[in-house]
Structures are given as C-alpha cells and as structure tokens.
C-alpha positions in Angstrom: 89.7 222.7 110.4 88.6 218.6 110.1 90.9 216.1 108.0 89.0 214.2 105.9 90.6 210.9 104.8 90.9 210.5 101.0 89.3 207.0 99.9 90.1 205.5 96.6 87.8 203.4 94.5 90.1 200.2 95.2 89.9 201.0 98.8 86.1 200.9 98.6 86.0 198.0 97.1 88.6 196.3 99.3 85.8 197.3 102.2 83.3 195.4 100.8 84.9 192.2 99.5 85.9 191.9 103.3 82.3 192.8 104.6 80.9 190.0 101.9 83.4 187.3 103.6 82.4 188.1 107.2 78.6 187.9 105.9 79.1 184.4 104.2 81.4 183.1 107.4 78.6 184.4 109.9 75.9 181.9 107.4 78.5 178.9 107.3 78.8 178.8 111.3 74.9 178.4 111.4 73.5 175.3 112.1 72.5 173.4 108.8 68.5 173.1 108.1 66.5 170.2 107.7 64.1 172.1 105.2 66.5 173.0 102.5 66.2 171.3 99.0 69.3 170.1 97.3 69.3 168.2 93.9 71.0 165.2 93.4 72.8 164.5 90.1 70.9 162.3 87.5 72.4 160.1 84.7 69.8 158.9 82.0 71.4 156.4 79.3 69.7 154.2 76.8 70.2 150.6 75.5 68.9 148.1 73.3 66.2 147.4 76.1 65.7 149.9 78.5 66.4 153.4 80.0 68.4 153.4 82.7 68.3 156.2 85.3 71.5 156.8 87.8 71.2 159.1 90.6 73.6 159.9 93.4 72.0 159.9 96.5 74.7 159.0 99.0 74.0 159.0 102.8 70.2 158.7 101.8 68.6 155.2 103.5 66.6 153.1 101.4 63.5 153.9 103.3 63.8 157.5 102.7 63.5 157.1 98.8 60.0 157.2 97.1 59.9 155.9 93.4 56.4 156.2 91.3 55.7 156.6 87.7 52.6 159.2 87.3 51.3 160.8 84.2 54.3 159.6 82.2 57.1 160.6 84.3 59.2 158.8 86.9 59.2 160.7 90.3 61.8 160.1 92.5 61.5 161.9 96.1 63.9 161.5 98.8 65.3 162.8 102.4 68.7 163.0 103.7 69.2 163.8 107.4 71.8 165.6 108.8 73.9 164.0 111.3 73.4 165.2 115.0 75.5 167.4 116.6 77.1 166.2 120.1 77.0 168.2 123.2 77.8 171.9 122.4 79.9 171.7 119.3 79.1 173.8 116.3 80.0 173.2 112.9 82.2 175.4 111.5 81.8 174.7 108.0 78.8 172.7 106.2 79.5 171.8 102.5 77.0 168.7 102.5 73.5 169.3 101.4 70.7 168.1 103.7 66.9 168.1 103.3 64.5 166.8 100.8 64.7 166.3 97.1 62.4 165.4 94.2 63.2 165.0 90.8 60.6 164.5 87.8 61.6 162.8 84.5 59.5 162.7 81.5 59.4 159.1 80.0 59.0 158.1 76.3 55.8 156.3 75.9 57.7 152.9 74.8 58.5 152.0 78.6 56.9 149.3 80.1 55.6 150.3 83.3 55.0 146.9 84.6 58.6 145.7 84.7 60.4 148.7 85.9 62.9 147.9 88.7 65.3 149.8 91.2 68.3 149.1 93.2 70.7 151.0 95.5 74.3 150.5 95.8 77.1 152.5 97.1 74.9 155.5 97.3 73.5 155.4 93.5 70.0 154.5 92.9 69.7 152.7 89.5 66.1 152.7 88.0 65.7 150.5 85.0 63.2 151.2 82.8 62.5 148.2 80.2 61.1 149.2 76.6 57.9 147.7 75.5 57.9 144.8 73.1 57.4 147.0 69.6 55.1 145.1 67.4 57.4 144.4 64.6 56.4 144.3 60.8 56.4 140.4 59.2 56.5 139.1 56.3 53.2 137.7 54.4 53.8 135.1 52.1 51.5 135.3 49.1 50.0 131.9 47.9 48.5 131.0 44.1 49.1 132.6 41.1 49.5 136.0 43.0 53.2 134.6 43.4 53.8 135.9 39.9 53.4 139.2 40.7 56.2 139.5 43.5 59.0 138.1 40.9 58.5 134.4 41.8 60.2 132.1 38.8 58.2 129.1 39.9 55.3 131.0 39.8 56.0 132.6 36.4 57.0 129.4 35.0 53.6 127.7 36.3 51.6 130.8 35.2 53.3 130.7 31.7 52.9 126.7 31.2 49.1 127.2 32.3 48.7 130.2 29.6 50.3 128.0 26.9 48.2 125.0 27.3 44.7 127.3 27.3 45.4 129.3 24.6 47.6 127.6 22.6 49.9 130.3 21.9 52.7 132.1 24.0 52.9 135.6 24.5 56.2 136.2 22.7 55.8 139.9 20.9 59.2 139.4 19.2 57.2 136.5 17.1 54.0 138.7 16.8 56.1 141.3 15.1 57.5 139.1 12.6 54.5 137.2 11.7 
C-alpha cells in the first residue's frame, strides 16, 4: 500500500508564493532592457501669467529630450539610457527605469505658442507656457447729451438749463399737479 502525503490548503498556498518569488528573482537578475517605456512624473500649475509644467527626468541629458507643440497639445519625448556594465558583472537588482518615454498634455486655448520656453535643472524639466494677453473690456466715454442717460449730474444740469431756456417752463410734475 502506497503512502499519500496529506496537503493542506495553506501548504499549497505557501508553495505558490515561493514559486512566485523565485520567478520574480529570475526576472530581476536579467539585464535591463533598453526598449522599455517608463512614465516620468508630471506636475502642472497655473499662475496669473502662465502655465508651468515640471517633468521629473533625472539622468536624461538635454540632447535626449524633445519638446513640441502640436494640435493644441504639448508633446514631451525623451530617452534615458542605462549605464553600461563593466566586464562580466551582472545586475542583481534593477529598480531604475530606462528606455523611451512620451507625454502629451492638452493645452488651454489661451497659451501663446510663440513665447513657450523650457529649462532643465537638477533632473527637472520646466516648460513655461505663457498665457496670451486677453482682450480686456474697456470703458467707452459717451459725449454730448447722451451723458445724461448715464446719470452724469453735470450733463443733467446742462440739459435742464437747455430745456428751460427753450420752452420757458420746467418739467416739475409737482407744480403741474397743483396748478
């Protein structure tokens, strides 16, 4: 008679977890790929004069970045290259991301594309998107007798002086009611 080992569900779970960690360790030991894509963090803020975009791109040289504006969107593309290995050394753990990236941000209509500027400092790309000067409403002065309609006291007194000299009477409704 053969002896069959009893396996509990917890023991099966333990074997599955061990298998997953072993597979993970094997994948980490492999060399990093140059073709992977990563997504750098982006912050967008707005102030009174412009929108400012900050993109975290540590280790990406200026010549590996491309910034363009197309169809009302800001396109930021780049490539982060991995460091070369020395001799027969192998990576045991790789947590940094390498490869190409692309980000597209839809822009508001009031961005002035002619004044966009960018700078790269300490691994942070800053793209400044100035706002267009909006056409501000302006007050229009009304000259002549039309000023009386806007409540100008000087124009009203001038208008009532003109009316009494031409008709000889004043438009005083209290006096008309008592007469």
